[in-house]
Jmol script that loads the backbone (N, CA, C; Angstrom):
load data "model"
ATOM      1  N   UNK A   1      68.135 -66.360  33.316  1.00  0.00           N
ATOM      2  CA  UNK A   1      68.829 -65.561  34.245  1.00  0.00           C
ATOM      3  C   UNK A   1      67.987 -64.201  34.292  1.00  0.00           C
ATOM      4  N   UNK A   2      67.695 -63.696  35.507  1.00  0.00           N
ATOM      5  CA  UNK A   2      66.915 -62.474  35.612  1.00  0.00           C
ATOM      6  C   UNK A   2      67.823 -61.350  36.120  1.00  0.00           C
ATOM      7  N   UNK A   3      67.814 -60.170  35.466  1.00  0.00           N
ATOM      8  CA  UNK A   3      68.704 -59.058  35.934  1.00  0.00           C
ATOM      9  C   UNK A   3      67.785 -57.922  36.503  1.00  0.00           C
ATOM     10  N   UNK A   4      68.058 -57.599  37.797  1.00  0.00           N
ATOM     11  CA  UNK A   4      67.231 -56.647  38.477  1.00  0.00           C
ATOM     12  C   UNK A   4      68.193 -55.416  38.569  1.00  0.00           C
ATOM     13  N   UNK A   5      67.483 -54.254  38.333  1.00  0.00           N
ATOM     14  CA  UNK A   5      68.113 -52.940  38.300  1.00  0.00           C
ATOM     15  C   UNK A   5      67.371 -52.073  39.252  1.00  0.00           C
ATOM     16  N   UNK A   6      67.992 -51.392  40.173  1.00  0.00           N
ATOM     17  CA  UNK A   6      67.426 -50.505  41.083  1.00  0.00           C
ATOM     18  C   UNK A   6      68.013 -49.065  40.963  1.00  0.00           C
ATOM     19  N   UNK A   7      67.214 -48.087  40.788  1.00  0.00           N
ATOM     20  CA  UNK A   7      67.621 -46.737  40.656  1.00  0.00           C
ATOM     21  C   UNK A   7      67.303 -46.016  41.951  1.00  0.00           C
ATOM     22  N   UNK A   8      68.388 -45.466  42.522  1.00  0.00           N
ATOM     23  CA  UNK A   8      68.223 -44.677  43.660  1.00  0.00           C
ATOM     24  C   UNK A   8      68.746 -43.320  43.435  1.00  0.00           C
ATOM     25  N   UNK A   9      67.866 -42.341  43.494  1.00  0.00           N
ATOM     26  CA  UNK A   9      68.292 -40.949  43.299  1.00  0.00           C
ATOM     27  C   UNK A   9      69.063 -40.437  44.492  1.00  0.00           C
ATOM     28  N   UNK A  10      70.318 -39.800  44.244  1.00  0.00           N
ATOM     29  CA  UNK A  10      71.001 -39.130  45.279  1.00  0.00           C
ATOM     30  C   UNK A  10      70.365 -37.835  45.675  1.00  0.00           C
ATOM     31  N   UNK A  11      69.849 -37.179  44.739  1.00  0.00           N
ATOM     32  CA  UNK A  11      69.198 -35.826  45.012  1.00  0.00           C
ATOM     33  C   UNK A  11      68.201 -35.550  43.770  1.00  0.00           C
ATOM     34  N   UNK A  12      67.483 -34.459  44.068  1.00  0.00           N
ATOM     35  CA  UNK A  12      66.538 -33.909  42.951  1.00  0.00           C
ATOM     36  C   UNK A  12      66.643 -32.440  43.028  1.00  0.00           C
ATOM     37  N   UNK A  13      66.230 -31.844  41.903  1.00  0.00           N
ATOM     38  CA  UNK A  13      66.098 -30.334  41.819  1.00  0.00           C
ATOM     39  C   UNK A  13      64.774 -30.007  41.442  1.00  0.00           C
ATOM     40  N   UNK A  14      64.117 -29.127  42.224  1.00  0.00           N
ATOM     41  CA  UNK A  14      62.773 -28.629  41.836  1.00  0.00           C
ATOM     42  C   UNK A  14      62.976 -27.162  41.497  1.00  0.00           C
ATOM     43  N   UNK A  15      62.378 -26.879  40.230  1.00  0.00           N
ATOM     44  CA  UNK A  15      62.412 -25.561  39.740  1.00  0.00           C
ATOM     45  C   UNK A  15      61.102 -25.065  39.501  1.00  0.00           C
ATOM     46  N   UNK A  16      60.766 -23.915  40.052  1.00  0.00           N
ATOM     47  CA  UNK A  16      59.323 -23.368  39.937  1.00  0.00           C
ATOM     48  C   UNK A  16      59.484 -22.083  39.127  1.00  0.00           C
ATOM     49  N   UNK A  17      58.781 -21.952  38.025  1.00  0.00           N
ATOM     50  CA  UNK A  17      58.640 -20.726  37.225  1.00  0.00           C
ATOM     51  C   UNK A  17      57.294 -20.103  37.420  1.00  0.00           C
ATOM     52  N   UNK A  18      57.381 -18.766  37.477  1.00  0.00           N
ATOM     53  CA  UNK A  18      56.078 -18.032  37.743  1.00  0.00           C
ATOM     54  C   UNK A  18      56.068 -16.893  36.691  1.00  0.00           C
ATOM     55  N   UNK A  19      55.015 -16.536  36.052  1.00  0.00           N
ATOM     56  CA  UNK A  19      54.963 -15.426  35.120  1.00  0.00           C
ATOM     57  C   UNK A  19      53.655 -14.647  35.413  1.00  0.00           C
ATOM     58  N   UNK A  20      53.706 -13.323  35.478  1.00  0.00           N
ATOM     59  CA  UNK A  20      52.450 -12.558  35.798  1.00  0.00           C
ATOM     60  C   UNK A  20      52.288 -11.379  34.882  1.00  0.00           C
ATOM     61  N   UNK A  21      52.530 -11.691  33.544  1.00  0.00           N
ATOM     62  CA  UNK A  21      52.308 -10.751  32.570  1.00  0.00           C
ATOM     63  C   UNK A  21      53.530  -9.823  32.093  1.00  0.00           C
ATOM     64  N   UNK A  22      54.201  -9.304  33.099  1.00  0.00           N
ATOM     65  CA  UNK A  22      55.367  -8.544  32.917  1.00  0.00           C
ATOM     66  C   UNK A  22      56.482  -8.977  33.748  1.00  0.00           C
ATOM     67  N   UNK A  23      56.314  -9.800  34.693  1.00  0.00           N
ATOM     68  CA  UNK A  23      57.430 -10.281  35.542  1.00  0.00           C
ATOM     69  C   UNK A  23      57.435 -11.868  35.654  1.00  0.00           C
ATOM     70  N   UNK A  24      58.675 -12.337  35.450  1.00  0.00           N
ATOM     71  CA  UNK A  24      58.989 -13.743  35.497  1.00  0.00           C
ATOM     72  C   UNK A  24      59.949 -13.999  36.668  1.00  0.00           C
ATOM     73  N   UNK A  25      59.650 -14.989  37.410  1.00  0.00           N
ATOM     74  CA  UNK A  25      60.630 -15.384  38.387  1.00  0.00           C
ATOM     75  C   UNK A  25      60.847 -16.938  38.384  1.00  0.00           C
ATOM     76  N   UNK A  26      62.053 -17.294  38.820  1.00  0.00           N
ATOM     77  CA  UNK A  26      62.423 -18.677  38.927  1.00  0.00           C
ATOM     78  C   UNK A  26      62.936 -18.886  40.283  1.00  0.00           C
ATOM     79  N   UNK A  27      62.411 -19.869  41.030  1.00  0.00           N
ATOM     80  CA  UNK A  27      62.868 -20.303  42.331  1.00  0.00           C
ATOM     81  C   UNK A  27      63.157 -21.720  42.279  1.00  0.00           C
ATOM     82  N   UNK A  28      64.341 -22.135  42.898  1.00  0.00           N
ATOM     83  CA  UNK A  28      64.731 -23.519  42.766  1.00  0.00           C
ATOM     84  C   UNK A  28      65.037 -24.017  44.225  1.00  0.00           C
ATOM     85  N   UNK A  29      64.890 -25.334  44.233  1.00  0.00           N
ATOM     86  CA  UNK A  29      65.383 -25.958  45.496  1.00  0.00           C
ATOM     87  C   UNK A  29      66.410 -27.062  44.928  1.00  0.00           C
ATOM     88  N   UNK A  30      67.623 -26.546  45.018  1.00  0.00           N
ATOM     89  CA  UNK A  30      68.724 -27.418  44.340  1.00  0.00           C
ATOM     90  C   UNK A  30      69.053 -28.519  45.251  1.00  0.00           C
ATOM     91  N   UNK A  31      69.047 -29.766  44.741  1.00  0.00           N
ATOM     92  CA  UNK A  31      69.509 -30.867  45.435  1.00  0.00           C
ATOM     93  C   UNK A  31      70.752 -31.506  44.676  1.00  0.00           C
ATOM     94  N   UNK A  32      70.716 -31.194  43.413  1.00  0.00           N
ATOM     95  CA  UNK A  32      71.868 -31.691  42.547  1.00  0.00           C
ATOM     96  C   UNK A  32      72.521 -30.587  41.958  1.00  0.00           C
ATOM     97  N   UNK A  33      73.861 -30.459  42.142  1.00  0.00           N
ATOM     98  CA  UNK A  33      74.670 -29.300  41.526  1.00  0.00           C
ATOM     99  C   UNK A  33      75.079 -29.639  40.234  1.00  0.00           C
ATOM    100  N   UNK A  34      74.779 -28.807  39.293  1.00  0.00           N
ATOM    101  CA  UNK A  34      75.160 -28.899  37.945  1.00  0.00           C
ATOM    102  C   UNK A  34      75.470 -27.627  37.221  1.00  0.00           C
ATOM    103  N   UNK A  35      76.006 -27.566  36.057  1.00  0.00           N
ATOM    104  CA  UNK A  35      76.460 -26.420  35.472  1.00  0.00           C
ATOM    105  C   UNK A  35      75.378 -25.887  34.501  1.00  0.00           C
ATOM    106  N   UNK A  36      74.042 -25.993  34.853  1.00  0.00           N
ATOM    107  CA  UNK A  36      72.955 -25.606  34.031  1.00  0.00           C
ATOM    108  C   UNK A  36      72.606 -24.120  34.347  1.00  0.00           C
ATOM    109  N   UNK A  37      72.388 -23.402  33.164  1.00  0.00           N
ATOM    110  CA  UNK A  37      72.106 -22.000  33.380  1.00  0.00           C
ATOM    111  C   UNK A  37      70.914 -21.599  32.355  1.00  0.00           C
ATOM    112  N   UNK A  38      70.327 -20.461  32.667  1.00  0.00           N
ATOM    113  CA  UNK A  38      69.359 -19.970  31.777  1.00  0.00           C
ATOM    114  C   UNK A  38      69.951 -18.723  31.015  1.00  0.00           C
ATOM    115  N   UNK A  39      70.150 -18.920  29.857  1.00  0.00           N
ATOM    116  CA  UNK A  39      70.916 -17.869  29.030  1.00  0.00           C
ATOM    117  C   UNK A  39      69.990 -16.745  28.441  1.00  0.00           C
ATOM    118  N   UNK A  40      68.780 -17.172  28.130  1.00  0.00           N
ATOM    119  CA  UNK A  40      67.867 -16.100  27.648  1.00  0.00           C
ATOM    120  C   UNK A  40      66.338 -16.686  27.883  1.00  0.00           C
ATOM    121  N   UNK A  41      65.376 -15.731  27.870  1.00  0.00           N
ATOM    122  CA  UNK A  41      64.034 -16.064  27.933  1.00  0.00           C
ATOM    123  C   UNK A  41      63.342 -15.246  26.840  1.00  0.00           C
ATOM    124  N   UNK A  42      62.455 -15.905  26.049  1.00  0.00           N
ATOM    125  CA  UNK A  42      61.576 -15.302  25.064  1.00  0.00           C
ATOM    126  C   UNK A  42      60.226 -15.166  25.613  1.00  0.00           C
ATOM    127  N   UNK A  43      59.720 -13.845  25.775  1.00  0.00           N
ATOM    128  CA  UNK A  43      58.389 -13.563  26.021  1.00  0.00           C
ATOM    129  C   UNK A  43      57.636 -13.269  24.828  1.00  0.00           C
ATOM    130  N   UNK A  44      56.531 -13.919  24.653  1.00  0.00           N
ATOM    131  CA  UNK A  44      55.735 -13.775  23.448  1.00  0.00           C
ATOM    132  C   UNK A  44      54.574 -12.732  23.629  1.00  0.00           C
ATOM    133  N   UNK A  45      53.993 -12.302  22.440  1.00  0.00           N
ATOM    134  CA  UNK A  45      52.838 -11.425  22.455  1.00  0.00           C
ATOM    135  C   UNK A  45      53.004  -9.936  22.543  1.00  0.00           C
ATOM    136  N   UNK A  46      54.182  -9.439  22.358  1.00  0.00           N
ATOM    137  CA  UNK A  46      54.477  -8.030  22.454  1.00  0.00           C
ATOM    138  C   UNK A  46      54.342  -7.379  21.038  1.00  0.00           C
ATOM    139  N   UNK A  47      53.169  -6.679  20.792  1.00  0.00           N
ATOM    140  CA  UNK A  47      52.941  -6.088  19.482  1.00  0.00           C
ATOM    141  C   UNK A  47      53.929  -4.946  19.311  1.00  0.00           C
ATOM    142  N   UNK A  48      54.313  -4.210  20.416  1.00  0.00           N
ATOM    143  CA  UNK A  48      55.241  -3.059  20.248  1.00  0.00           C
ATOM    144  C   UNK A  48      56.494  -3.424  21.159  1.00  0.00           C
ATOM    145  N   UNK A  49      57.524  -2.616  20.815  1.00  0.00           N
ATOM    146  CA  UNK A  49      58.725  -2.952  21.562  1.00  0.00           C
ATOM    147  C   UNK A  49      58.678  -2.425  23.013  1.00  0.00           C
ATOM    148  N   UNK A  50      58.936  -3.259  23.962  1.00  0.00           N
ATOM    149  CA  UNK A  50      58.978  -2.862  25.298  1.00  0.00           C
ATOM    150  C   UNK A  50      59.960  -1.747  25.559  1.00  0.00           C
ATOM    151  N   UNK A  51      59.798  -0.994  26.684  1.00  0.00           N
ATOM    152  CA  UNK A  51      60.749   0.115  26.914  1.00  0.00           C
ATOM    153  C   UNK A  51      62.027  -0.424  27.565  1.00  0.00           C
ATOM    154  N   UNK A  52      62.059  -1.615  27.883  1.00  0.00           N
ATOM    155  CA  UNK A  52      63.371  -2.104  28.469  1.00  0.00           C
ATOM    156  C   UNK A  52      63.021  -3.323  29.459  1.00  0.00           C
ATOM    157  N   UNK A  53      64.027  -3.778  30.108  1.00  0.00           N
ATOM    158  CA  UNK A  53      63.847  -4.985  30.918  1.00  0.00           C
ATOM    159  C   UNK A  53      64.990  -4.955  31.982  1.00  0.00           C
ATOM    160  N   UNK A  54      64.794  -5.808  33.038  1.00  0.00           N
ATOM    161  CA  UNK A  54      65.750  -5.900  33.978  1.00  0.00           C
ATOM    162  C   UNK A  54      65.774  -7.326  34.525  1.00  0.00           C
ATOM    163  N   UNK A  55      66.990  -7.824  34.947  1.00  0.00           N
ATOM    164  CA  UNK A  55      67.226  -9.017  35.608  1.00  0.00           C
ATOM    165  C   UNK A  55      67.740  -8.772  36.963  1.00  0.00           C
ATOM    166  N   UNK A  56      66.974  -9.233  38.006  1.00  0.00           N
ATOM    167  CA  UNK A  56      67.257  -8.931  39.390  1.00  0.00           C
ATOM    168  C   UNK A  56      67.458  -7.475  39.752  1.00  0.00           C
ATOM    169  N   UNK A  57      66.618  -6.670  39.109  1.00  0.00           N
ATOM    170  CA  UNK A  57      66.691  -5.207  39.317  1.00  0.00           C
ATOM    171  C   UNK A  57      67.710  -4.413  38.576  1.00  0.00           C
ATOM    172  N   UNK A  58      68.524  -5.129  37.792  1.00  0.00           N
ATOM    173  CA  UNK A  58      69.550  -4.499  37.011  1.00  0.00           C
ATOM    174  C   UNK A  58      69.120  -4.464  35.585  1.00  0.00           C
ATOM    175  N   UNK A  59      69.429  -3.362  34.887  1.00  0.00           N
ATOM    176  CA  UNK A  59      69.079  -3.208  33.507  1.00  0.00           C
ATOM    177  C   UNK A  59      69.793  -4.373  32.589  1.00  0.00           C
ATOM    178  N   UNK A  60      68.970  -4.906  31.740  1.00  0.00           N
ATOM    179  CA  UNK A  60      69.367  -5.937  30.956  1.00  0.00           C
ATOM    180  C   UNK A  60      69.175  -5.699  29.497  1.00  0.00           C
ATOM    181  N   UNK A  61      69.768  -6.583  28.670  1.00  0.00           N
ATOM    182  CA  UNK A  61      69.735  -6.508  27.235  1.00  0.00           C
ATOM    183  C   UNK A  61      68.414  -7.314  26.691  1.00  0.00           C
ATOM    184  N   UNK A  62      67.597  -6.567  25.819  1.00  0.00           N
ATOM    185  CA  UNK A  62      66.475  -7.198  25.253  1.00  0.00           C
ATOM    186  C   UNK A  62      66.256  -6.958  23.830  1.00  0.00           C
ATOM    187  N   UNK A  63      65.703  -7.758  22.949  1.00  0.00           N
ATOM    188  CA  UNK A  63      65.462  -7.469  21.715  1.00  0.00           C
ATOM    189  C   UNK A  63      64.074  -7.956  21.255  1.00  0.00           C
ATOM    190  N   UNK A  64      63.355  -7.168  20.376  1.00  0.00           N
ATOM    191  CA  UNK A  64      62.078  -7.396  20.093  1.00  0.00           C
ATOM    192  C   UNK A  64      62.045  -7.854  18.585  1.00  0.00           C
ATOM    193  N   UNK A  65      61.120  -8.940  18.290  1.00  0.00           N
ATOM    194  CA  UNK A  65      60.899  -9.385  16.941  1.00  0.00           C
ATOM    195  C   UNK A  65      59.591  -8.988  16.560  1.00  0.00           C
ATOM    196  N   UNK A  66      59.483  -7.937  15.715  1.00  0.00           N
ATOM    197  CA  UNK A  66      58.120  -7.361  15.339  1.00  0.00           C
ATOM    198  C   UNK A  66      57.220  -8.266  14.595  1.00  0.00           C
ATOM    199  N   UNK A  67      57.900  -9.281  13.945  1.00  0.00           N
ATOM    200  CA  UNK A  67      57.111 -10.217  13.160  1.00  0.00           C
ATOM    201  C   UNK A  67      56.363 -11.219  13.957  1.00  0.00           C
ATOM    202  N   UNK A  68      56.874 -11.800  14.977  1.00  0.00           N
ATOM    203  CA  UNK A  68      56.214 -12.739  15.832  1.00  0.00           C
ATOM    204  C   UNK A  68      55.831 -12.239  17.159  1.00  0.00           C
ATOM    205  N   UNK A  69      56.212 -11.023  17.523  1.00  0.00           N
ATOM    206  CA  UNK A  69      55.886 -10.371  18.838  1.00  0.00           C
ATOM    207  C   UNK A  69      56.798 -10.917  20.026  1.00  0.00           C
ATOM    208  N   UNK A  70      57.832 -11.655  19.691  1.00  0.00           N
ATOM    209  CA  UNK A  70      58.761 -12.115  20.723  1.00  0.00           C
ATOM    210  C   UNK A  70      59.689 -11.060  21.283  1.00  0.00           C
ATOM    211  N   UNK A  71      59.902 -11.117  22.606  1.00  0.00           N
ATOM    212  CA  UNK A  71      60.962 -10.202  23.133  1.00  0.00           C
ATOM    213  C   UNK A  71      61.826 -11.098  23.910  1.00  0.00           C
ATOM    214  N   UNK A  72      63.085 -11.097  23.453  1.00  0.00           N
ATOM    215  CA  UNK A  72      64.085 -11.925  24.025  1.00  0.00           C
ATOM    216  C   UNK A  72      64.983 -11.162  25.010  1.00  0.00           C
ATOM    217  N   UNK A  73      65.140 -11.664  26.267  1.00  0.00           N
ATOM    218  CA  UNK A  73      65.904 -11.068  27.363  1.00  0.00           C
ATOM    219  C   UNK A  73      67.074 -11.958  27.551  1.00  0.00           C
ATOM    220  N   UNK A  74      68.206 -11.335  27.631  1.00  0.00           N
ATOM    221  CA  UNK A  74      69.509 -12.171  27.935  1.00  0.00           C
ATOM    222  C   UNK A  74      69.499 -12.181  29.399  1.00  0.00           C
ATOM    223  N   UNK A  75      69.538 -13.402  29.955  1.00  0.00           N
ATOM    224  CA  UNK A  75      69.521 -13.607  31.504  1.00  0.00           C
ATOM    225  C   UNK A  75      70.885 -13.943  31.966  1.00  0.00           C
ATOM    226  N   UNK A  76      71.419 -15.086  31.462  1.00  0.00           N
ATOM    227  CA  UNK A  76      72.838 -15.465  31.954  1.00  0.00           C
ATOM    228  C   UNK A  76      72.847 -15.805  33.415  1.00  0.00           C
ATOM    229  N   UNK A  77      71.851 -16.561  33.883  1.00  0.00           N
ATOM    230  CA  UNK A  77      71.769 -16.883  35.368  1.00  0.00           C
ATOM    231  C   UNK A  77      72.012 -18.446  35.580  1.00  0.00           C
ATOM    232  N   UNK A  78      72.732 -18.821  36.483  1.00  0.00           N
ATOM    233  CA  UNK A  78      72.789 -20.232  36.891  1.00  0.00           C
ATOM    234  C   UNK A  78      71.583 -20.660  37.703  1.00  0.00           C
ATOM    235  N   UNK A  79      71.296 -21.863  37.594  1.00  0.00           N
ATOM    236  CA  UNK A  79      70.205 -22.501  38.355  1.00  0.00           C
ATOM    237  C   UNK A  79      70.620 -22.701  39.832  1.00  0.00           C
ATOM    238  N   UNK A  80      71.706 -22.060  40.247  1.00  0.00           N
ATOM    239  CA  UNK A  80      72.146 -22.272  41.635  1.00  0.00           C
ATOM    240  C   UNK A  80      71.480 -21.333  42.564  1.00  0.00           C
ATOM    241  N   UNK A  81      70.662 -20.266  42.023  1.00  0.00           N
ATOM    242  CA  UNK A  81      70.023 -19.302  42.864  1.00  0.00           C
ATOM    243  C   UNK A  81      68.709 -18.799  42.178  1.00  0.00           C
ATOM    244  N   UNK A  82      67.819 -18.194  42.913  1.00  0.00           N
ATOM    245  CA  UNK A  82      66.578 -17.701  42.372  1.00  0.00           C
ATOM    246  C   UNK A  82      66.974 -16.365  41.546  1.00  0.00           C
ATOM    247  N   UNK A  83      66.054 -16.119  40.488  1.00  0.00           N
ATOM    248  CA  UNK A  83      66.209 -14.771  39.840  1.00  0.00           C
ATOM    249  C   UNK A  83      64.852 -14.287  39.354  1.00  0.00           C
ATOM    250  N   UNK A  84      64.873 -13.002  38.967  1.00  0.00           N
ATOM    251  CA  UNK A  84      63.566 -12.379  38.537  1.00  0.00           C
ATOM    252  C   UNK A  84      63.921 -11.577  37.281  1.00  0.00           C
ATOM    253  N   UNK A  85      63.005 -11.568  36.269  1.00  0.00           N
ATOM    254  CA  UNK A  85      63.089 -10.762  35.043  1.00  0.00           C
ATOM    255  C   UNK A  85      61.859  -9.985  34.901  1.00  0.00           C
ATOM    256  N   UNK A  86      62.018  -8.663  34.736  1.00  0.00           N
ATOM    257  CA  UNK A  86      60.868  -7.720  34.549  1.00  0.00           C
ATOM    258  C   UNK A  86      60.880  -7.134  33.276  1.00  0.00           C
ATOM    259  N   UNK A  87      59.793  -6.935  32.600  1.00  0.00           N
ATOM    260  CA  UNK A  87      59.674  -6.283  31.280  1.00  0.00           C
ATOM    261  C   UNK A  87      58.822  -4.878  31.531  1.00  0.00           C
ATOM    262  N   UNK A  88      59.556  -3.880  31.041  1.00  0.00           N
ATOM    263  CA  UNK A  88      58.921  -2.486  31.267  1.00  0.00           C
ATOM    264  C   UNK A  88      58.238  -2.148  30.003  1.00  0.00           C
ATOM    265  N   UNK A  89      56.843  -2.245  30.114  1.00  0.00           N
ATOM    266  CA  UNK A  89      56.134  -2.077  28.867  1.00  0.00           C
ATOM    267  C   UNK A  89      55.044  -0.986  29.070  1.00  0.00           C
TER     268      UNK A  89
END
end "model"
wireframe off; spacefill off
backbone 0.3
color backbone group
């Protein structure tokens, strides 16, 4: 007896990330609705603490780890729309 299985996707989601040194952006083409979100992003390579950050032009919370140079920005954005994160360094 042979069992045949066919997968047919109802939809797909394409997520494009861009980073240009101090600015990160996410653009999505949502085909599948889900409850997925980006809670935080860690930027690496900061030897000194950045002056601040913003998410979609609004001031945001960030913390610097002086040991590994990571700068964590609290994003809290759903994948249902595009967003931008900027580091002020």
